[in-house]
TORVEX-716673 format. One line per 10 residues: their letters; for each residue z, y, x of C-alpha. Coordinates in steps of 0.5 Angstrom, whole numbers. Example, Ala and Ser with C-alpha at 12.3 -4.5 7.8 and 13.67 -1.06 7.14 Angstrom:
! TORVEX-716673
as> 16 -9 25; 14 -2 27
This chain:
! TORVEX-716673
mavpafasvr> 18 -45 77; 12 -45 74; 12 -50 68; 19 -46 66; 16 -40 66; 11 -43 61; 15 -47 56; 19 -39 55; 12 -36 52; 10 -42 48
pskpdlavfi> 11 -40 41; 16 -45 37; 14 -48 30; 17 -42 26; 13 -37 30; 6 -41 28; 9 -39 22; 9 -33 21; 3 -32 25; -1 -35 21
sgvtsmglem> 2 -32 14; 1 -25 18; -7 -28 19; -7 -31 11; -3 -25 7; -8 -20 11; -14 -25 9; -13 -25 2; -12 -18 1; -20 -17 4
lamrtlapef> -21 -22 0; -18 -19 -6; -23 -13 -5; -29 -18 -5; -27 -22 -11; -25 -17 -15; -30 -11 -15; -36 -14 -18; -31 -15 -24; -28 -8 -23
gnhiytvggi> -32 -4 -18; -30 -2 -11; -27 4 -12; -20 7 -9; -16 5 -17; -19 -2 -14; -16 -2 -7; -11 2 -10; -8 -3 -14; -9 -9 -9
ltvllaalsl> -5 -6 -4; 0 -4 -10; 1 -11 -12; 1 -15 -6; 6 -10 -2; 10 -11 -8; 9 -18 -8; 10 -19 0; 16 -14 -1; 19 -18 -6
gywqggkraa> 19 -25 -2; 21 -21 4; 28 -20 -1; 28 -28 -3; 27 -30 3; 33 -26 6; 38 -28 1; 36 -35 3; 35 -35 10; 42 -38 11
vatnrqmswl> 40 -45 9; 32 -45 11; 28 -50 15; 22 -51 18; 21 -58 12; 22 -51 7; 17 -46 11; 12 -53 11; 14 -54 3; 13 -46 2
mlataayvgv> 5 -46 7; 3 -52 1; 5 -49 -5; 2 -42 -3; -5 -47 -1; -4 -50 -7; -5 -43 -11; -11 -41 -6; -15 -47 -9; -13 -45 -16
vvfasdillt> -16 -38 -14; -22 -42 -11; -23 -45 -18; -22 -41 -23; -23 -33 -21; -28 -32 -24; -25 -35 -30; -18 -31 -29; -22 -24 -28; -26 -26 -34
ytsalalpar> -19 -26 -39; -15 -20 -35; -21 -16 -35; -21 -16 -42; -15 -13 -43; -14 -7 -47; -11 -3 -41; -14 4 -39; -19 3 -34; -16 5 -28
yaslpavivl> -11 1 -29; -16 -6 -32; -16 -9 -25; -9 -10 -24; -8 -16 -28; -12 -19 -23; -8 -18 -17; -2 -19 -20; -5 -27 -23; -10 -29 -17
fgpptyllgf> -7 -26 -11; 1 -24 -13; 4 -32 -13; 1 -33 -5; 3 -26 -2; 10 -27 -6; 11 -34 -3; 8 -32 3; 14 -26 4; 19 -31 4
ispyaaelsk> 16 -34 12; 19 -27 16; 27 -28 14; 27 -35 15; 23 -35 22; 28 -30 24; 34 -34 22; 30 -40 25; 29 -35 31; 33 -36 39
kegtgeasgh> 32 -30 40; 39 -27 42; 42 -22 36; 38 -20 29; 35 -15 32; 32 -18 38; 30 -23 33; 27 -18 27; 23 -15 33; 20 -21 34
vyalgtigsi> 18 -23 28; 15 -17 26; 11 -16 32; 9 -23 31; 7 -23 23; 3 -16 24; -1 -19 30; -2 -25 25; -5 -19 20; -9 -16 26
vgsgattfvf> -13 -22 27; -13 -24 20; -16 -16 18; -21 -17 23; -24 -25 22; -25 -24 15; -28 -17 15; -33 -17 21; -33 -26 22; -32 -29 16
ipalsidgig> -35 -24 10; -41 -24 14; -41 -32 15; -38 -34 9; -37 -35 1; -31 -33 -3; -30 -39 -5; -31 -41 3; -26 -36 6; -21 -39 1
llfglmlvgt> -23 -46 3; -21 -44 10; -15 -40 9; -12 -47 4; -14 -51 10; -10 -46 16; -4 -47 10; -4 -54 10; -5 -56 17; 1 -51 20
alilvvpelp> 4 -54 14; 3 -61 18; 5 -58 24; 12 -55 22; 15 -63 20; 11 -66 26; 13 -71 30; 17 -74 24; 11 -73 18; 16 -75 13
rrptaasvlv> 12 -78 8; 13 -74 2; 10 -67 6; 5 -71 9; 2 -74 2; 3 -67 0; -1 -64 4; -7 -70 3; -6 -68 -4; -7 -60 -2
alalvgaaag> -12 -61 2; -16 -65 -2; -15 -61 -8; -17 -55 -4; -24 -59 -2; -25 -61 -10; -25 -53 -12; -29 -50 -7; -34 -56 -9; -33 -56 -16
gpalfdidhr> -31 -49 -18; -38 -46 -17; -41 -51 -20; -37 -52 -27; -38 -43 -29; -45 -44 -26; -47 -41 -32; -49 -34 -32; -50 -30 -39; -56 -24 -34
gevvyetqtp> -60 -30 -33; -62 -36 -27; -58 -33 -21; -65 -35 -15; -60 -32 -10; -53 -30 -8; -49 -27 -2; -43 -24 1; -47 -19 5; -41 -14 10
yqqlevidng> -41 -9 5; -43 -12 -2; -43 -18 -7; -51 -18 -7; -55 -23 -13; -63 -23 -15; -63 -26 -22; -69 -28 -25; -68 -27 -34; -75 -28 -37
gertmyldga> -81 -25 -34; -76 -19 -31; -73 -20 -23; -65 -16 -22; -62 -14 -16; -55 -13 -17; -50 -11 -12; -43 -12 -13; -45 -13 -20; -48 -6 -22
qhsaldldqp> -56 -7 -23; -59 -4 -18; -67 -6 -17; -72 -9 -22; -79 -12 -22; -84 -15 -28; -86 -21 -25; -92 -21 -29; -93 -14 -28; -91 -12 -21
drhvftytky> -93 -5 -22; -90 -3 -28; -84 1 -28; -78 -3 -30; -73 3 -30; -74 9 -33; -70 13 -28; -75 10 -21; -81 15 -25; -77 21 -24
fhlpmlmsdd> -77 20 -17; -84 22 -18; -81 29 -19; -82 32 -13; -88 31 -11; -90 34 -18; -87 40 -16; -90 40 -9; -94 45 -7; -100 40 -5
iedvdrvlfi> -99 33 -5; -103 31 0; -99 36 4; -94 31 4; -94 27 9; -85 25 11; -81 22 6; -75 19 7; -71 16 2; -64 14 2
ggggytgpqd> -62 8 0; -67 2 -1; -64 -3 -6; -71 -7 -8; -75 -3 -4; -78 -1 -11; -78 6 -10; -80 6 -4; -86 1 -4; -89 5 -10
fadqynatvd> -90 12 -6; -93 7 0; -97 5 -5; -99 12 -8; -100 16 -4; -102 18 5; -95 18 8; -91 15 12; -84 13 9; -77 12 12
vveidpsvtd> -72 7 9; -65 8 10; -62 3 8; -55 1 11; -54 -6 9; -60 -11 13; -59 -16 9; -61 -12 2; -68 -11 6; -68 -18 7
aaeeyfgled> -67 -20 0; -72 -14 -1; -78 -17 3; -76 -24 -1; -75 -23 -7; -78 -16 -9; -86 -16 -5; -83 -12 1; -88 -13 6; -84 -15 13
pdqsddinvh> -82 -8 16; -83 -9 23; -91 -11 21; -92 -5 17; -96 2 18; -93 5 11; -86 3 11; -79 5 18; -73 1 16; -66 4 18
atdgrqflqr> -60 -1 17; -55 6 19; -51 10 14; -56 16 12; -51 22 14; -51 19 21; -58 18 20; -59 24 18; -56 27 23; -58 23 29
tdqtydvivl> -66 25 28; -71 30 28; -76 28 24; -77 34 19; -79 30 11; -83 34 6; -79 30 1; -72 26 2; -70 21 -4; -63 20 -5
daykkeqvpf> -62 13 -9; -54 11 -7; -50 12 -11; -47 6 -17; -44 8 -22; -37 7 -20; -38 7 -13; -41 13 -11; -40 14 -3; -37 22 -3
hlttvefmel> -39 24 5; -46 24 1; -43 28 -4; -41 34 -1; -45 41 1; -44 39 8; -49 34 7; -52 37 2; -54 43 8; -56 38 13
vsdrladdgr> -61 34 8; -64 42 6; -64 43 14; -68 36 16; -73 39 10; -80 42 11; -79 49 8; -82 48 2; -79 40 2; -76 37 -4
fhanvisapn> -69 33 -5; -68 28 -11; -62 25 -12; -61 20 -17; -54 22 -20; -50 17 -24; -46 21 -30; -47 23 -37; -50 29 -39; -45 32 -43
gpaaefyraq> -38 31 -45; -31 30 -41; -36 24 -38; -41 30 -34; -36 32 -29; -39 30 -24; -46 32 -26; -43 38 -27; -40 38 -20; -47 35 -16
yrtvqeafpd> -51 40 -19; -46 47 -17; -46 43 -10; -53 41 -10; -55 49 -11; -50 52 -6; -55 49 -1; -61 50 -4; -65 55 -8; -66 53 -14
aysfrtsdsn> -65 46 -18; -67 42 -24; -63 36 -27; -68 31 -32; -63 25 -37; -67 19 -37; -64 17 -44; -64 20 -52; -57 18 -52; -50 22 -49
dvqnieivat> -48 16 -45; -47 15 -38; -53 15 -35; -58 16 -29; -59 24 -30; -64 25 -23; -63 33 -20; -69 36 -16; -67 42 -11; -72 45 -7
nddtafdeae> -71 49 -1; -76 54 -3; -76 59 -9; -79 57 -15; -78 58 -22; -82 51 -26; -82 51 -33; -84 47 -37; -91 49 -39; -93 49 -31
learndvrae> -90 43 -30; -94 40 -36; -100 43 -32; -99 40 -26; -97 34 -29; -103 33 -33; -107 34 -27; -104 29 -23; -101 24 -27; -107 20 -24
tmgvnlssai> -106 21 -17; -99 20 -18; -100 13 -21; -94 16 -27; -94 20 -33; -89 24 -32; -89 28 -39; -83 24 -42; -80 26 -35; -80 33 -37
dnrldepntd> -80 34 -45; -71 30 -42; -70 37 -37; -63 38 -39; -61 47 -39; -58 49 -33; -50 46 -34; -43 49 -34; -40 50 -28; -36 55 -28
dapvlrddrg> -30 50 -27; -34 44 -23; -31 44 -16; -37 45 -9; -35 38 -7; -33 38 1; -32 34 7; -25 36 7; -23 34 -1; -23 28 -4
evdslldpml> -25 30 -11; -30 25 -12; -26 19 -15; -22 24 -20; -29 26 -23; -31 19 -24; -25 17 -27; -27 19 -34; -33 15 -34; -29 9 -32
gqryvieesa> -30 3 -38; -36 8 -41; -42 5 -42; -48 5 -37; -55 6 -41; -61 4 -36; -67 6 -40; -73 1 -39; -81 3 -39; -87 0 -41
ddgggtetdt> -94 0 -38; -99 3 -43; -105 -1 -41; -107 6 -39; -106 6 -32; -100 10 -32; -93 10 -36; -90 11 -42; -83 12 -45; -82 9 -51
epaepsaait> -75 10 -56; -69 7 -53; -66 1 -58; -60 3 -62; -54 3 -58; -51 -4 -62; -57 -7 -60; -56 -14 -57; -60 -13 -50; -63 -18 -47
adsnpgarat> -69 -19 -42; -74 -22 -46; -82 -22 -47; -83 -16 -50; -86 -10 -45; -83 -4 -49; -78 0 -47; -71 -1 -48; -65 0 -47; -59 -4 -42
lvg> -52 -3 -44; -48 -4 -39; -40 -4 -40
């Protein structure tokens, strides 16, 4: 009796096809997010565009497959699997160039990712949509309802496996091309199983050719398109959180996360602040009553750890760093001079979310620096008034909070800055903001808030800077000159946990140029800024140590 019972639950060939189509369709959806993020960002419009296009493609496949299901056979499903695998090979081989062409289309920024999703992931998802109605037609279940429920259940289980395996296993362990190759070979293997034991000549030969093409695409695609205008790629990986690249250009080394610049190191002058905004991290120290009283500093966001290392070198303070991505910390240790955190007495690293860390710690800090925003990818839970109140609670009574906000200082693209400033004001007695570029483009705007009542004017800050510049290792006179007047926040919202307004506030910045100013060493132990390059200039990393503006977007 045991043998018949086992045979009764043994999956049929259509069952296998449905399960694998579920695995692959959801796996491709997860892969689409990682493929498009470096080019278009990881904001709600990219994610929503992927979901919209792939659901539409899948629905169209269901509809067309249902119309043709009456003549469905296992061999037809085999050909569908092979066609899908072949297109996955195209995606593996030519995704970079297809992304380049589709991103150049003249579309509003919020819709810019749609052509790329349609071209890269629409066709294979559409083909996979045929499998479920074909499998329902071929099912041995009695009745339409039972057959449909059986297929829905198997497809959903496959989607669960595909989503979980891609998220928790494949992306941390493999490259995007490697994952695409795995899905392609999985489809080829299923196509062969669907026609065994006969193994007809044409499907078998096609399976071999598609498998070879997949392997060739994975091996040849990256080599063919391995020309990067940013410089020499010395390291790249896919982490569970983002794409991480370390790129050398001239004498500078830059860390890119999902295509956005995050940290830079001058290989010849490691103490130089390559990006001007990292100098501004010292503003809380300038506003502290006594630098010697600053014993504990927290950085939320590590990147290349240029800021935390600078603080550890300049001040007699313990620096805690919350960096959610351990791979970023490893890259900082390997390529940006970070001492092994396990061996360091000055820098402690915590691999967790910044808000969760603050909720769980009972440590009080004198300075907290928030450096976890990207231009179009802002973790909203680190922007809200509830988060700001939590930061205030974890600061000493005279503590200082510094937020590196990416926005424009005025105009339509300043909506996020004005909302963030008003939100900070809700939690702190006083707030000050400083632009890092003379342009009105999207840039790094530094907001400093104090946990006690202060009324710093320009003269007082200049007087403090005259005394403290050498101790801090930076001259902040240019930062003081760049202090902004308090923005008009009458129509700006207070950001709250229960209102998802951040994406709409970032919307005016989509597609806008992002300017990152660079600074130069004046040879006297402190740094000064020079005039930024004209916006029309072609900006590249070269041997010129003078300040310049890196134009992004």
